C-alpha positions, 0 to 999 in steps of 0.5 A, a space after each residue: 777570953 777569960 773564964 767568966 767571959 767564956 761562960 757568959 758567951 756559952 750561956 747567951 748562945 744556948 739561950 739564943 738557940 733554944 729561943 729559935 726552936 718551936 715545940 712542934 718542930 721537935 715533936 713536942 706538944 705546944 702546951 699552955 701559953 708560953 711567956 717567951 719564944 722557943 723551948 723551955 729549959 726542961 724540954 731541951 733537957 728532955 730532948 738531950 736526955 740530961 737532967 733539967 737541973 744540969 742543963 739549967 746550970 749549963 745555960 746559966 753559965 755555971 762552971 760545971 763538968 761537961 763531957 763531949 758526949 753529953 754536949 753532943 746530945 745537947 747539940 742534937 737537941 738544939 738542932 745545931 749546924 756543924 759550925 754551931 756545934 764546933 762553937 758550942 764545944 769550943 766554949 764549953 770545953 775550952 778547946 778552941 785555942 790551945 794550939 792557936 798561933 799568936 796573932 801578928 799585929 799586921 799579918 802579911 800575905 804572900 806575893 803568890 796570894 796577892 797575885 791570885 787576888 790581883 788576877 781576879 780583875 772584876 771580882 772585888 776581893 778582900 783578904 782578912 785575918 781571924 780578927 777581920 783585919 784587912 791585910 790584902 785586896 785588889 783594885 776592884 775592891 778599892 773601887 767598890 768599897 774603899 781605897 784602903 791605902 788611905 786608912 791606917 793599917 791598925 784601923 783596917 778592921 772590916 767589922 769596924 769599917 762596916 759600922 763606922 764608915 758612912 759610905 760602907 753602910 750606904 753601899 749595901 741595900 740590905 745592910 743588916 743582912 750584909 753585916 750579919 754574914 760577917 758577924 756569923 764568921 766573926 762569931 765562929 772565930 770568937 768561939 775558936 780562939 776562946 783564950 784570945 782576950 782581943 775579942 772581948 776588948 773588941 766587942 766592948 769597943 764596938 758596943 761603945 762605938 755603935 749601940 746597934 752592934 750589940 743587938 746584931 751581935 746577939 742575933 748573929 748565927 755561927 757560920 765559917 763560910 756563908 754564901 750570900 747574894 749581895 745587892 749594892 747601890 754604888 754611888 757611881 755605878 748604881 745597882 750592882 749584884 754580887 755573890 759573896 763566897 768566903 774561902 779559908 786560905 790554907 796555911 798557918 796565918 789563918 787568913 780568909 778570902 772574901 770574893 764578890 763575884 758579879 752575878 751572872 746575867 746582871 750588868 754588874 761586871 760591865 758597870 765595874 769595868 766602866 767604873 775602873 776604866 773611868 778612874 784609870 782615864 781620869 
């Protein structure tokens, strides 16, 4: 991410977070009618204990001197989560990727990790890298999502597939809720690797591919590991309920393991077993 792109991302993030807060939730009077939702810039500055001019310049994306202690005050004023604070610091201090390893074009997962994934027989599991390139999956994932072997490795980007493949968009009952979870993780990576130009190129590509992407990207939050309940309407198995758990794989490859666990008390696991068995018998 170049300098101007980083500052633009910082500006957009601060504006978005400010718009989410209401005066009464932070102990400020409602006051006169507001033209836009959320707090005013001067109110954030007041809460953070900084000058209104300095905060305005920060939110405008100007290249100004910023300290960690002052950023911490801004983060507290905006009620940021731990992941959002990390994102703010990465963008404002350019501290995200100084020691980051170079991304391999097609990262490989270890045989040990693949065995673990395969052992999750009835929990669809996908392994992706920090760019959301799919580098591993199990049989259950191929049945619920796609047969990823039929997709060229360079096109196995989970974000791209969710926007471009009709079967992926039809799968989730609440597709926007589904995609927002992945975008929140993607934004966390985006802030962490501020010097990787690939992210800016990918964002431009996706904006040109699907206009809806930009809208959802602007609305996305920051989370390193959201846990959400997902309802699928599978073309062959019908209604399926999964708990999505996203885990960071320890090691130098910066891989993420997304596990879809059939919801307890639902017939999802039984349906998945039947689906896989029918395919095996065919």
